N, C-alpha and C positions, 0 to 999 in steps of 0.2 A: 504493500498498501504505499503510493506517493502522494504528497503534496506539496505545493508551492506558494509560497507567498511573499509579498516584500516586507521589508522590514525598514528601519531607517537609515541603516548605513549600508544596504545591501539587498541581498535576498536570501532566504531560507527555504531549505528544501527538507521535509521531514519524512522518514520511514519509518515500518514498526517491522520489525522481522521477528519469527517465532521460531527459530532455529540457528544454528553457527552457520548451516546450509544457506539458509536465509541470508546471514550476514555476509557472507561470500558474494551472493549475489546482488547485494546491493553496492557492495564496492564496485562490483563488474560495471552495473548501471553507473555509478558515480565518475565513471572516467569521460564520461560525455560532457560532464559538468566542468571537468577540471583542465581547462586548456594552459599550458606550461606558459610561462614560469607559474608557479604556484608554492607558496609556503604556508601548510594548513598546520594548526594546532589539531590534535587528535586528544579530546578531553574525555576523562570517562575512569571509574573507578578500577582496581585491579582486577582482572577478570571477564570486566564488560565484553569485549570483544572486538579491541583497538586493532591486535595485531590480525585478528582474524578478517576483520574489515580491508585491511591491507593485503592480505591473500587475494581478494577478488580484484583489488585494482591492479595489481601485479599481475594476474591470471590475463584482464583485459588488454594489459599493455606488452603480451607475448615478451613478456620480462621474466616471469618465473611460474612456475605451478605452483597451488596453494601448499602443497606440503614443503615445498621448496623455501617456503616464507617463514621465518621463526620471528621471534622478537628480540630486538638489538640490546637487550636489558643490561648484558655483560658487556658487548663487542662496542653498544652506544650508536654503531652506524653500520647499516646494510644497504649495499648498493647495488641496483637493477639496470640493465638497459633491456628498452621494450621501444616499440612503436606507438605512436596515435595518428590517425590517419595518413598515414606510410610516412611518417615523419619520425626520425630518432627522439627519444624519451630518455632523460635519467631519473629513474626512481630513487629517492634515497629516504629512508625509514630509518628515524634516530629516535633514542629513548634517553630522555637527560634525567631520568628518575634520580639517579644516583650522584649528578653532579651537584655540587654545594652552593656554586655562587657563579658570576658572569666569567671572572677569569678562568674557570674551569672549561666554561662554556666557549671561551675563544680558541682554546685548543683546537675544538671539531673545525675550526674551518668553516663555520655555515655561509660565511658571504662566499666564498669560493664556491659553494656549492649552488648558487643561488645564480644561475647560468640561466638563459633565454628558453633552455630545451628540459629545463629542471621541472619536476612535483618531488618537493617533500614535505613529507610528514613527519612531524615529530612530536612523539608521545610526551606528554608532561610539560610543554612547552609553555603554559599557561604561569609556570612556577618563574620565567625569565622574562623581563619586562624590554631587554632587547627583542627579544622572539616576538611577544606580541605587538609591540611595535613594526615590525618587519612582516607580520604575519597578512596573507591576503584573504584569512577566513579562517574558520573553525569546524571541524566536526566532533558533535558531542554523543557519545552513547552512554546511555544509562539503562540500568535494567527495569525490565515493565512485568519482572515476577517469574519466576522459572527461566527456561531460556529466552523468553520474550525481550527485547529491545527497541527503543525509540532511539534513531538516529536522527539528530537534526544536523544538516550542513548550510552554514551560514558562511556565503563569499560577499564579501566587499567588491564594490563597483569601482 
């Protein structure tokens, strides 16, 4: 289920999923909304499906199969090469949960990742002012009971 509504700073797209497979499918659909360059914050509690959503995005870009996409909790950054509408796309999946401050964040070289062909998805990015400032939107995932999830995508215009 999907709906779209205007918001003050852009557009919001909402989806409700009933399973992990549904969440992967929403990820596949989101690729149509995410024209590079994008830096999106992935917001959600532990276990809500942030990485599951990225699995669908990576698959839609022909960048990786869902079982190849894992959480970058300990490596901080995973990079995938894909295509969107016949053009090369770099998909960067970051998890900054374990970083303690802006200084540690700087060591990731986030600015270097933000190339014209990049989709940068940052789990826990809301912790950092610099990421919030650079972000072009946010994907928020909340539990709707059991395996159900509500996914809200807000894109700045």
